[in-house]
C-alpha positions in Angstrom: 0.1 -0.3 0.2 2.9 2.6 0.7 4.5 1.5 -2.7 1.0 2.3 -4.1 1.2 5.7 -2.6 4.5 6.7 -3.6 4.4 5.6 -7.2 0.6 7.5 -7.3 2.3 10.4 -5.8 5.3 10.7 -8.4 3.1 10.1 -11.3 0.7 13.2 -9.6 4.0 15.4 -9.6 5.5 14.0 -12.9 2.1 15.3 -14.3 1.9 18.5 -13.0 5.5 19.5 -14.2 5.3 18.0 -17.4 1.6 20.4 -17.9 3.5 23.6 -16.6 6.3 22.7 -19.1 3.3 22.8 -21.7 2.2 26.3 -20.3 5.4 27.6 -20.8 6.1 26.3 -23.9 2.7 28.4 -25.2 4.0 31.5 -23.9 7.3 30.8 -25.2 5.8 30.6 -28.5 3.5 33.7 -28.0 7.0 35.3 -27.2 8.8 34.2 -30.0 5.7 35.1 -32.4 6.1 38.8 -31.1 1.6 38.0 -29.9 1.0 40.5 -27.3 -2.8 39.3 -27.3 -1.8 35.4 -27.0 0.7 36.3 -24.5 -1.5 38.7 -22.6 -4.2 35.7 -22.4 -1.6 34.1 -19.5 -1.5 38.1 -17.4 -2.5 37.6 -14.0 -4.5 41.0 -13.2 -1.6 42.6 -12.1 1.6 42.1 -13.7 5.1 43.7 -13.2 6.9 44.3 -16.4 10.4 45.6 -17.3 11.9 46.3 -20.2 15.5 48.1 -20.6 17.6 48.5 -23.7 16.9 49.1 -27.2 14.7 52.0 -26.4 13.1 50.9 -23.6 13.4 52.0 -19.9 10.5 50.4 -18.4 9.5 49.3 -14.5 6.2 49.5 -13.5 3.1 47.0 -11.9 0.3 46.9 -14.6 -3.4 46.2 -15.2 -4.1 43.4 -17.6 -4.9 45.6 -20.1 -2.1 48.3 -19.5 1.4 45.5 -19.9 -0.9 44.2 -23.3 -0.5 47.8 -24.5 3.4 47.8 -23.3 4.3 44.2 -24.8 2.2 45.1 -28.1 4.4 48.2 -28.3 7.8 46.3 -27.7 6.8 43.3 -30.0 6.1 45.9 -32.7 9.7 48.2 -32.2 11.7 45.2 -31.7 10.3 42.4 -34.0 11.0 39.3 -31.7 12.2 36.1 -33.6 13.1 33.4 -31.0 13.2 32.5 -27.5 15.6 30.3 -26.0 15.0 28.6 -22.5 18.1 28.8 -20.4 16.8 27.6 -16.9 13.7 26.6 -15.0 12.5 26.1 -11.6 10.4 23.5 -11.1 9.8 23.3 -7.7 6.3 23.1 -6.6 6.7 24.9 -3.3 8.3 28.0 -5.0 6.6 30.2 -7.5 8.0 29.1 -10.8 10.6 31.3 -13.0 11.7 30.8 -16.3 14.9 32.3 -17.5 16.0 32.6 -21.2 16.9 34.8 -24.3 14.3 36.4 -26.5 16.0 37.2 -29.5 14.8 40.4 -31.6 15.8 43.4 -34.5 17.2 45.3 -31.9 19.2 42.6 -30.0 19.1 39.5 -27.6 17.0 40.3 -24.6 17.7 38.4 -21.2 14.3 37.3 -20.1 12.5 36.6 -16.2 9.0 35.1 -16.2 7.5 34.3 -12.9 4.1 32.3 -13.0 2.2 31.2 -10.2 -0.9 28.9 -10.9 -1.1 25.1 -12.6 -1.1 24.6 -16.0 -5.4 25.0 -16.0 -4.5 28.5 -14.4 -1.0 29.7 -15.2 -0.7 34.0 -14.5 2.2 35.2 -15.6 3.0 37.7 -12.3 6.0 39.5 -13.6 8.2 39.3 -16.9 12.1 41.5 -17.3 12.9 41.9 -20.6 16.8 43.3 -19.9 19.4 44.0 -23.3 22.0 41.6 -22.7 25.2 43.5 -23.2 27.4 40.2 -23.3 25.5 39.3 -27.0 26.6 41.4 -30.1 23.3 43.8 -30.1 22.7 46.6 -32.5 21.8 49.6 -29.6 
């Protein structure tokens, strides 16, 4: 009986991790496509948004609607083309976060995304985009 509980717990954790990865993949696809509508569907009611470099100097907490407008402007001016995840925290005891790089025509942005919730209700609480000076950027 005890082994059955361990197996069941393992399966539950594994399923949750796969589901979280699927939601993050959708977020990554929206980032690299420059799709503000799709990305904003994952925004929490309030979102901390930071964009530094490439003509942007933004750090503020916005409503979902305001953040969508700011991200749309960033996408239109920066033309994203690729996203590469470098690290993800899958610890269920802490908020999920992901670090990666968003390639745009203005350069490569180090990207931090913090989310809360589970796959069915994953909400972005914070996005930080900082032009990475260690990459050959045309700023």
